[in-house]
DOVEX-383043 format. One record per atom (N, C-alpha, C): atom name; x, z, y; residue number from 1; residue in one letter. Coordinates in nm, 2 decimals. Layout:
BEGIN
SITE  atom       X       Z       Y    n  res
SITE    CA       X       Z       Y  NUM    A
...
END
This chain:
BEGIN
SITE  atom       X       Z       Y    n  res
SITE     N    1.51   -0.48   -1.72    1    M
SITE    CA    1.42   -0.35   -1.71    1    M
SITE     C    1.47   -0.29   -1.56    1    M
SITE     N    1.37   -0.20   -1.53    2    D
SITE    CA    1.40   -0.16   -1.38    2    D
SITE     C    1.44   -0.02   -1.40    2    D
SITE     N    1.57    0.02   -1.37    3    T
SITE    CA    1.62    0.16   -1.41    3    T
SITE     C    1.63    0.27   -1.29    3    T
SITE     N    1.57    0.17   -1.16    4    G
SITE    CA    1.57    0.26   -1.05    4    G
SITE     C    1.47    0.36   -1.02    4    G
SITE     N    1.36    0.35   -1.11    5    N
SITE    CA    1.27    0.47   -1.10    5    N
SITE     C    1.24    0.55   -1.20    5    N
SITE     N    1.38    0.55   -1.31    6    D
SITE    CA    1.36    0.66   -1.41    6    D
SITE     C    1.25    0.64   -1.48    6    D
SITE     N    1.21    0.76   -1.53    7    N
SITE    CA    1.06    0.75   -1.59    7    N
SITE     C    0.94    0.79   -1.48    7    N
SITE     N    0.96    0.77   -1.37    8    R
SITE    CA    0.87    0.81   -1.28    8    R
SITE     C    0.75    0.77   -1.30    8    R
SITE     N    0.73    0.63   -1.32    9    N
SITE    CA    0.58    0.58   -1.34    9    N
SITE     C    0.54    0.65   -1.47    9    N
SITE     N    0.58    0.71   -1.54   10    N
SITE    CA    0.51    0.79   -1.64   10    N
SITE     C    0.46    0.96   -1.61   10    N
SITE     N    0.54    1.00   -1.46   11    V
SITE    CA    0.50    1.10   -1.40   11    V
SITE     C    0.40    1.12   -1.34   11    V
SITE     N    0.30    1.20   -1.34   12    C
SITE    CA    0.17    1.23   -1.27   12    C
SITE     C    0.18    1.35   -1.17   12    C
SITE     N    0.15    1.31   -1.07   13    V
SITE    CA    0.13    1.43   -0.97   13    V
SITE     C   -0.03    1.45   -0.92   13    V
SITE     N   -0.04    1.58   -0.87   14    A
SITE    CA   -0.14    1.57   -0.78   14    A
SITE     C   -0.10    1.64   -0.65   14    A
SITE     N   -0.17    1.61   -0.56   15    V
SITE    CA   -0.14    1.66   -0.41   15    V
SITE     C   -0.28    1.75   -0.35   15    V
SITE     N   -0.21    1.87   -0.31   16    I
SITE    CA   -0.33    1.94   -0.25   16    I
SITE     C   -0.30    1.97   -0.11   16    I
SITE     N   -0.39    1.94   -0.01   17    D
SITE    CA   -0.32    1.99    0.13   17    D
SITE     C   -0.48    1.96    0.20   17    D
SITE     N   -0.51    2.08    0.27   18    D
SITE    CA   -0.65    2.09    0.33   18    D
SITE     C   -0.62    2.00    0.43   18    D
SITE     N   -0.55    1.95    0.50   19    N
SITE    CA   -0.52    1.86    0.63   19    N
SITE     C   -0.53    1.69    0.57   19    N
SITE     N   -0.64    1.62    0.54   20    A
SITE    CA   -0.67    1.48    0.46   20    A
SITE     C   -0.54    1.39    0.54   20    A
SITE     N   -0.53    1.40    0.63   21    R
SITE    CA   -0.41    1.30    0.71   21    R
SITE     C   -0.27    1.32    0.69   21    R
SITE     N   -0.23    1.47    0.67   22    L
SITE    CA   -0.12    1.49    0.65   22    L
SITE     C   -0.11    1.46    0.46   22    L
SITE     N   -0.20    1.48    0.42   23    R
SITE    CA   -0.22    1.47    0.28   23    R
SITE     C   -0.16    1.34    0.25   23    R
SITE     N   -0.18    1.22    0.32   24    Q
SITE    CA   -0.17    1.11    0.27   24    Q
SITE     C   -0.03    1.05    0.28   24    Q
SITE     N    0.03    1.15    0.37   25    M
SITE    CA    0.22    1.14    0.37   25    M
SITE     C    0.28    1.14    0.23   25    M
SITE     N    0.25    1.25    0.17   26    P
SITE    CA    0.34    1.25    0.05   26    P
SITE     C    0.28    1.18   -0.08   26    P
SITE     N    0.16    1.15   -0.06   27    V
SITE    CA    0.08    1.06   -0.14   27    V
SITE     C    0.14    0.93   -0.18   27    V
SITE     N    0.18    0.87    0.02   28    K
SITE    CA    0.21    0.73   -0.02   28    K
SITE     C    0.38    0.73   -0.04   28    K
SITE     N    0.43    0.85   -0.02   29    Q
SITE    CA    0.58    0.86   -0.07   29    Q
SITE     C    0.58    0.86   -0.20   29    Q
SITE     N    0.53    0.97   -0.25   30    L
SITE    CA    0.56    0.96   -0.42   30    L
SITE     C    0.48    0.82   -0.49   30    L
SITE     N    0.39    0.75   -0.45   31    E
SITE    CA    0.33    0.61   -0.50   31    E
SITE     C    0.42    0.52   -0.45   31    E
SITE     N    0.52    0.53   -0.31   32    N
SITE    CA    0.63    0.44   -0.28   32    N
SITE     C    0.75    0.42   -0.37   32    N
SITE     N    0.78    0.57   -0.44   33    S
SITE    CA    0.85    0.58   -0.51   33    S
SITE     C    0.84    0.57   -0.67   33    S
SITE     N    0.72    0.52   -0.70   34    G
SITE    CA    0.71    0.50   -0.85   34    G
SITE     C    0.62    0.59   -0.93   34    G
SITE     N    0.62    0.71   -0.87   35    Y
SITE    CA    0.49    0.79   -0.92   35    Y
SITE     C    0.36    0.76   -0.90   35    Y
SITE     N    0.28    0.83   -1.02   36    T
SITE    CA    0.14    0.79   -1.02   36    T
SITE     C    0.07    0.94   -0.94   36    T
SITE     N   -0.03    0.90   -0.85   37    V
SITE    CA   -0.09    1.01   -0.80   37    V
SITE     C   -0.21    1.00   -0.88   37    V
SITE     N   -0.22    1.15   -0.96   38    L
SITE    CA   -0.36    1.15   -1.04   38    L
SITE     C   -0.49    1.17   -0.97   38    L
SITE     N   -0.47    1.25   -0.85   39    F
SITE    CA   -0.56    1.29   -0.76   39    F
SITE     C   -0.49    1.34   -0.61   39    F
SITE     N   -0.57    1.36   -0.56   40    D
SITE    CA   -0.51    1.44   -0.40   40    D
SITE     C   -0.65    1.50   -0.35   40    D
SITE     N   -0.64    1.60   -0.31   41    T
SITE    CA   -0.76    1.71   -0.28   41    T
SITE     C   -0.74    1.78   -0.15   41    T
SITE     N   -0.80    1.85   -0.11   42    G
SITE    CA   -0.81    1.97   -0.01   42    G
SITE     C   -0.78    2.12   -0.04   42    G
SITE     N   -0.83    2.14   -0.15   43    N
SITE    CA   -0.84    2.30   -0.20   43    N
SITE     C   -0.83    2.29   -0.33   43    N
SITE     N   -0.79    2.43   -0.40   44    G
SITE    CA   -0.74    2.46   -0.53   44    G
SITE     C   -0.90    2.45   -0.60   44    G
SITE     N   -1.01    2.51   -0.56   45    E
SITE    CA   -1.13    2.48   -0.62   45    E
SITE     C   -1.17    2.31   -0.67   45    E
SITE     N   -1.15    2.25   -0.56   46    D
SITE    CA   -1.19    2.09   -0.59   46    D
SITE     C   -1.08    2.07   -0.68   46    D
SITE     N   -0.94    2.10   -0.65   47    A
SITE    CA   -0.87    2.05   -0.75   47    A
SITE     C   -0.87    2.12   -0.92   47    A
SITE     N   -0.91    2.23   -0.95   48    L
SITE    CA   -0.99    2.26   -1.05   48    L
SITE     C   -1.06    2.18   -1.14   48    L
SITE     N   -1.16    2.17   -1.01   49    Q
SITE    CA   -1.27    2.06   -1.11   49    Q
SITE     C   -1.20    1.90   -1.13   49    Q
SITE     N   -1.13    1.84   -1.06   50    K
SITE    CA   -1.07    1.74   -1.09   50    K
SITE     C   -1.00    1.78   -1.22   50    K
SITE     N   -0.92    1.84   -1.24   51    L
SITE    CA   -0.84    1.91   -1.36   51    L
SITE     C   -0.92    1.91   -1.49   51    L
SITE     N   -1.03    1.98   -1.46   52    Q
SITE    CA   -1.08    1.97   -1.59   52    Q
SITE     C   -1.18    1.85   -1.63   52    Q
SITE     N   -1.19    1.77   -1.52   53    K
SITE    CA   -1.28    1.60   -1.55   53    K
SITE     C   -1.15    1.51   -1.64   53    K
SITE     N   -1.01    1.54   -1.58   54    N
SITE    CA   -0.92    1.44   -1.65   54    N
SITE     C   -0.88    1.47   -1.79   54    N
SITE     N   -0.83    1.39   -1.84   55    E
SITE    CA   -0.78    1.41   -1.97   55    E
SITE     C   -0.63    1.46   -2.01   55    E
SITE     N   -0.58    1.44   -1.88   56    R
SITE    CA   -0.46    1.50   -1.88   56    R
SITE     C   -0.42    1.60   -1.75   56    R
SITE     N   -0.31    1.64   -1.76   57    L
SITE    CA   -0.28    1.76   -1.62   57    L
SITE     C   -0.17    1.66   -1.58   57    L
SITE     N   -0.15    1.70   -1.44   58    P
SITE    CA   -0.07    1.64   -1.39   58    P
SITE     C    0.07    1.69   -1.41   58    P
SITE     N    0.19    1.60   -1.43   59    D
SITE    CA    0.34    1.69   -1.46   59    D
SITE     C    0.38    1.78   -1.35   59    D
SITE     N    0.33    1.73   -1.23   60    V
SITE    CA    0.34    1.83   -1.13   60    V
SITE     C    0.22    1.81   -1.00   60    V
SITE     N    0.21    1.94   -0.96   61    C
SITE    CA    0.08    1.99   -0.86   61    C
SITE     C    0.19    2.01   -0.74   61    C
SITE     N    0.18    1.94   -0.65   62    L
SITE    CA    0.23    1.96   -0.52   62    L
SITE     C    0.11    2.02   -0.43   62    L
SITE     N    0.14    2.16   -0.38   63    V
SITE    CA    0.07    2.24   -0.30   63    V
SITE     C    0.11    2.25   -0.17   63    V
SITE     N    0.09    2.23   -0.08   64    E
SITE    CA    0.08    2.24    0.08   64    E
SITE     C    0.05    2.35    0.14   64    E
SITE     N    0.13    2.45    0.17   65    E
SITE    CA    0.12    2.58    0.23   65    E
SITE     C   -0.01    2.66    0.18   65    E
SITE     N   -0.08    2.64    0.09   66    D
SITE    CA   -0.20    2.66    0.04   66    D
SITE     C   -0.15    2.76   -0.09   66    D
SITE     N   -0.12    2.93   -0.08   67    F
SITE    CA   -0.11    2.99   -0.19   67    F
SITE     C   -0.21    3.02   -0.25   67    F
SITE     N   -0.33    3.06   -0.19   68    V
SITE    CA   -0.43    3.08   -0.28   68    V
SITE     C   -0.46    2.98   -0.38   68    V
SITE     N   -0.44    2.85   -0.34   69    S
SITE    CA   -0.48    2.74   -0.42   69    S
SITE     C   -0.39    2.75   -0.54   69    S
SITE     N   -0.27    2.75   -0.53   70    A
SITE    CA   -0.14    2.77   -0.65   70    A
SITE     C   -0.19    2.89   -0.74   70    A
SITE     N   -0.24    3.00   -0.67   71    K
SITE    CA   -0.30    3.12   -0.77   71    K
SITE     C   -0.38    3.08   -0.84   71    K
SITE     N   -0.50    3.01   -0.80   72    I
SITE    CA   -0.61    2.97   -0.90   72    I
SITE     C   -0.58    2.88   -0.97   72    I
SITE     N   -0.50    2.77   -0.96   73    L
SITE    CA   -0.45    2.68   -1.04   73    L
SITE     C   -0.35    2.77   -1.15   73    L
SITE     N   -0.26    2.83   -1.12   74    L
SITE    CA   -0.20    2.90   -1.24   74    L
SITE     C   -0.24    3.00   -1.31   74    L
SITE     N   -0.36    3.07   -1.24   75    E
SITE    CA   -0.48    3.14   -1.37   75    E
SITE     C   -0.52    3.08   -1.45   75    E
SITE     N   -0.52    2.97   -1.42   76    K
SITE    CA   -0.64    2.85   -1.50   76    K
SITE     C   -0.53    2.82   -1.61   76    K
SITE     N   -0.45    2.75   -1.55   77    Y
SITE    CA   -0.33    2.68   -1.62   77    Y
SITE     C   -0.21    2.70   -1.60   77    Y
SITE     N   -0.17    2.83   -1.68   78    P
SITE    CA   -0.04    2.87   -1.65   78    P
SITE     C    0.10    2.81   -1.71   78    P
SITE     N    0.07    2.69   -1.74   79    D
SITE    CA    0.18    2.58   -1.77   79    D
SITE     C    0.22    2.48   -1.68   79    D
SITE     N    0.12    2.48   -1.55   80    L
SITE    CA    0.12    2.38   -1.47   80    L
SITE     C    0.26    2.39   -1.38   80    L
SITE     N    0.33    2.28   -1.36   81    K
SITE    CA    0.41    2.30   -1.26   81    K
SITE     C    0.39    2.26   -1.16   81    K
SITE     N    0.41    2.37   -1.05   82    I
SITE    CA    0.35    2.37   -0.92   82    I
SITE     C    0.46    2.40   -0.83   82    I
SITE     N    0.46    2.30   -0.71   83    L
SITE    CA    0.57    2.28   -0.63   83    L
SITE     C    0.49    2.31   -0.48   83    L
SITE     N    0.53    2.44   -0.43   84    I
SITE    CA    0.48    2.46   -0.31   84    I
SITE     C    0.56    2.38   -0.20   84    I
SITE     N    0.49    2.32   -0.10   85    V
SITE    CA    0.56    2.26   -0.01   85    V
SITE     C    0.51    2.36    0.14   85    V
SITE     N    0.59    2.41    0.20   86    S
SITE    CA    0.56    2.52    0.27   86    S
SITE     C    0.67    2.54    0.43   86    S
SITE     N    0.64    2.59    0.55   87    T
SITE    CA    0.68    2.59    0.66   87    T
SITE     C    0.75    2.73    0.66   87    T
SITE     N    0.69    2.82    0.56   88    S
SITE    CA    0.76    2.95    0.56   88    S
SITE     C    0.86    2.98    0.48   88    S
SITE     N    0.98    3.02    0.53   89    D
SITE    CA    1.08    3.08    0.46   89    D
SITE     C    1.09    3.22    0.46   89    D
SITE     N    0.99    3.30    0.49   90    N
SITE    CA    0.97    3.46    0.44   90    N
SITE     C    0.96    3.47    0.31   90    N
SITE     N    1.08    3.62    0.30   91    E
SITE    CA    1.12    3.64    0.20   91    E
SITE     C    1.00    3.68    0.13   91    E
SITE     N    0.90    3.75    0.19   92    E
SITE    CA    0.79    3.79    0.10   92    E
SITE     C    0.70    3.68    0.05   92    E
SITE     N    0.69    3.59    0.13   93    H
SITE    CA    0.58    3.49    0.07   93    H
SITE     C    0.67    3.38   -0.03   93    H
SITE     N    0.77    3.42    0.00   94    V
SITE    CA    0.84    3.32   -0.14   94    V
SITE     C    0.85    3.39   -0.25   94    V
SITE     N    0.87    3.54   -0.25   95    T
SITE    CA    0.88    3.60   -0.39   95    T
SITE     C    0.72    3.63   -0.41   95    T
SITE     N    0.62    3.61   -0.30   96    D
SITE    CA    0.51    3.62   -0.38   96    D
SITE     C    0.45    3.50   -0.49   96    D
SITE     N    0.52    3.39   -0.41   97    M
SITE    CA    0.47    3.28   -0.52   97    M
SITE     C    0.54    3.25   -0.64   97    M
SITE     N    0.69    3.34   -0.62   98    L
SITE    CA    0.75    3.30   -0.74   98    L
SITE     C    0.71    3.42   -0.87   98    L
SITE     N    0.64    3.50   -0.79   99    K
SITE    CA    0.58    3.63   -0.90   99    K
SITE     C    0.43    3.53   -0.94   99    K
SITE     N    0.38    3.43   -0.87  100    T
SITE    CA    0.24    3.38   -0.96  100    T
SITE     C    0.30    3.29   -1.06  100    T
SITE     N    0.44    3.22   -1.04  101    G
SITE    CA    0.47    3.14   -1.13  101    G
SITE     C    0.51    3.01   -1.11  101    G
SITE     N    0.50    2.99   -0.96  102    V
SITE    CA    0.55    2.84   -0.92  102    V
SITE     C    0.69    2.83   -0.96  102    V
SITE     N    0.69    2.68   -0.99  103    S
SITE    CA    0.82    2.60   -1.04  103    S
SITE     C    0.90    2.57   -0.94  103    S
SITE     N    0.87    2.54   -0.80  104    G
SITE    CA    0.94    2.50   -0.72  104    G
SITE     C    0.88    2.55   -0.58  104    G
SITE     N    0.97    2.54   -0.49  105    Y
SITE    CA    0.93    2.59   -0.34  105    Y
SITE     C    1.03    2.49   -0.25  105    Y
SITE     N    0.96    2.37   -0.15  106    V
SITE    CA    1.03    2.30   -0.06  106    V
SITE     C    0.98    2.34    0.07  106    V
SITE     N    1.10    2.35    0.16  107    L
SITE    CA    1.06    2.38    0.32  107    L
SITE     C    1.02    2.24    0.37  107    L
SITE     N    0.91    2.22    0.44  108    K
SITE    CA    0.85    2.10    0.50  108    K
SITE     C    0.96    2.02    0.59  108    K
SITE     N    1.03    2.12    0.67  109    Y
SITE    CA    1.16    2.07    0.75  109    Y
SITE     C    1.26    2.02    0.69  109    Y
SITE     N    1.26    2.02    0.54  110    A
SITE    CA    1.38    1.97    0.52  110    A
SITE     C    1.35    1.82    0.47  110    A
SITE     N    1.48    1.79    0.42  111    D
SITE    CA    1.48    1.61    0.40  111    D
SITE     C    1.37    1.57    0.31  111    D
SITE     N    1.30    1.44    0.39  112    P
SITE    CA    1.15    1.39    0.31  112    P
SITE     C    1.20    1.35    0.19  112    P
SITE     N    1.31    1.32    0.13  113    D
SITE    CA    1.39    1.31    0.02  113    D
SITE     C    1.36    1.40   -0.07  113    D
SITE     N    1.40    1.55   -0.02  114    E
SITE    CA    1.39    1.63   -0.12  114    E
SITE     C    1.27    1.67   -0.22  114    E
SITE     N    1.13    1.65   -0.13  115    M
SITE    CA    1.00    1.64   -0.20  115    M
SITE     C    1.03    1.58   -0.37  115    M
SITE     N    1.07    1.46   -0.32  116    L
SITE    CA    1.10    1.38   -0.46  116    L
SITE     C    1.21    1.41   -0.56  116    L
SITE     N    1.32    1.47   -0.50  117    A
SITE    CA    1.39    1.54   -0.58  117    A
SITE     C    1.33    1.67   -0.67  117    A
SITE     N    1.22    1.74   -0.59  118    A
SITE    CA    1.19    1.84   -0.68  118    A
SITE     C    1.08    1.80   -0.74  118    A
SITE     N    0.99    1.69   -0.71  119    V
SITE    CA    0.91    1.65   -0.82  119    V
SITE     C    0.94    1.63   -0.93  119    V
SITE     N    1.10    1.54   -0.90  120    K
SITE    CA    1.14    1.47   -1.04  120    K
SITE     C    1.22    1.60   -1.14  120    K
SITE     N    1.26    1.69   -1.05  121    A
SITE    CA    1.34    1.83   -1.12  121    A
SITE     C    1.20    1.87   -1.20  121    A
SITE     N    1.08    1.93   -1.14  122    L
SITE    CA    0.97    1.94   -1.20  122    L
SITE     C    0.94    1.90   -1.32  122    L
SITE     N    0.93    1.78   -1.30  123    S
SITE    CA    0.88    1.69   -1.40  123    S
SITE     C    0.96    1.71   -1.55  123    S
SITE     N    1.09    1.74   -1.51  124    E
SITE    CA    1.19    1.77   -1.62  124    E
SITE     C    1.21    1.86   -1.68  124    E
SITE     N    1.11    1.97   -1.65  125    N
SITE    CA    1.10    2.13   -1.67  125    N
SITE     C    1.18    2.20   -1.64  125    N
SITE     N    1.28    2.14   -1.49  126    K
SITE    CA    1.36    2.22   -1.44  126    K
SITE     C    1.30    2.30   -1.30  126    K
SITE     N    1.34    2.41   -1.23  127    K
SITE    CA    1.30    2.44   -1.15  127    K
SITE     C    1.38    2.40   -1.01  127    K
SITE     N    1.30    2.39   -0.90  128    Y
SITE    CA    1.38    2.37   -0.79  128    Y
SITE     C    1.34    2.43   -0.65  128    Y
SITE     N    1.44    2.47   -0.57  129    F
SITE    CA    1.43    2.54   -0.44  129    F
SITE     C    1.51    2.47   -0.35  129    F
SITE     N    1.43    2.46   -0.20  130    S
SITE    CA    1.50    2.45   -0.09  130    S
SITE     C    1.63    2.54   -0.07  130    S
SITE     N    1.73    2.49    0.00  131    V
SITE    CA    1.85    2.57    0.03  131    V
SITE     C    1.82    2.71    0.12  131    V
SITE     N    1.71    2.67    0.21  132    G
SITE    CA    1.67    2.78    0.27  132    G
SITE     C    1.59    2.90    0.21  132    G
SITE     N    1.54    2.86    0.08  133    V
SITE    CA    1.48    2.98    0.02  133    V
SITE     C    1.57    2.99   -0.14  133    V
SITE     N    1.65    2.93   -0.16  134    S
SITE    CA    1.77    2.93   -0.28  134    S
SITE     C    1.76    3.07   -0.31  134    S
SITE     N    1.83    3.13   -0.21  135    G
SITE    CA    1.88    3.25   -0.20  135    G
SITE     C    1.77    3.38   -0.28  135    G
SITE     N    1.69    3.37   -0.20  136    I
SITE    CA    1.56    3.43   -0.24  136    I
SITE     C    1.50    3.40   -0.38  136    I
SITE     N    1.52    3.31   -0.46  137    A
SITE    CA    1.48    3.25   -0.54  137    A
SITE     C    1.61    3.33   -0.67  137    A
SITE     N    1.73    3.30   -0.63  138    T
SITE    CA    1.82    3.35   -0.72  138    T
SITE     C    1.79    3.51   -0.73  138    T
SITE     N    1.77    3.57   -0.64  139    E
SITE    CA    1.79    3.73   -0.65  139    E
SITE     C    1.63    3.77   -0.72  139    E
SITE     N    1.53    3.69   -0.72  140    Y
SITE    CA    1.40    3.71   -0.77  140    Y
SITE     C    1.47    3.71   -0.90  140    Y
SITE     N    1.50    3.60   -0.97  141    F
SITE    CA    1.49    3.58   -1.11  141    F
SITE     C    1.62    3.67   -1.16  141    F
SITE     N    1.74    3.70   -1.09  142    K
SITE    CA    1.82    3.78   -1.13  142    K
SITE     C    1.78    3.90   -1.17  142    K
SITE     N    1.65    3.95   -1.08  143    N
SITE    CA    1.64    4.07   -1.13  143    N
SITE     C    1.49    4.08   -1.23  143    N
SITE     N    1.46    3.99   -1.26  144    Q
SITE    CA    1.36    3.95   -1.36  144    Q
SITE     C    1.40    3.98   -1.50  144    Q
SITE     N    1.33    4.08   -1.62  145    P
SITE    CA    1.39    4.07   -1.75  145    P
SITE     C    1.39    3.95   -1.82  145    P
SITE     N    1.49    3.94   -1.90  146    Q
SITE    CA    1.54    3.83   -1.96  146    Q
SITE     C    1.42    3.82   -2.07  146    Q
SITE     N    1.34    3.70   -2.11  147    S
SITE    CA    1.25    3.68   -2.22  147    S
SITE     C    1.32    3.66   -2.33  147    S
END
């Protein structure tokens, strides 16, 4: 039995990036690491249509830079695990995304394996934030009322 992939082959991921060429990089990386890519698309509206057609939701939805798509998806599917992949470590951007309910935020210029680590964490119902934004996330969650 191959344990190198943990339960990755049971984890489905959707990839949303408006640049079709760049979108193929995380798709290939995920597939090469044993994850199933349920679909990839260029925007949140198309992703919503694909989600409605599928029998299952992806375990993790990787959204590149597109904050609007993340908001659209989380309004319709609040339990969806959204991983933002962004070049912005701006406190306001990160905080805005946290307010919408994203589960993770990875900086594009981080180690390429970090995206895989983040997908794994989110698929296990954990949160994940790159070192460059973890301080912002820590402050944000510290100031939230405990439920």
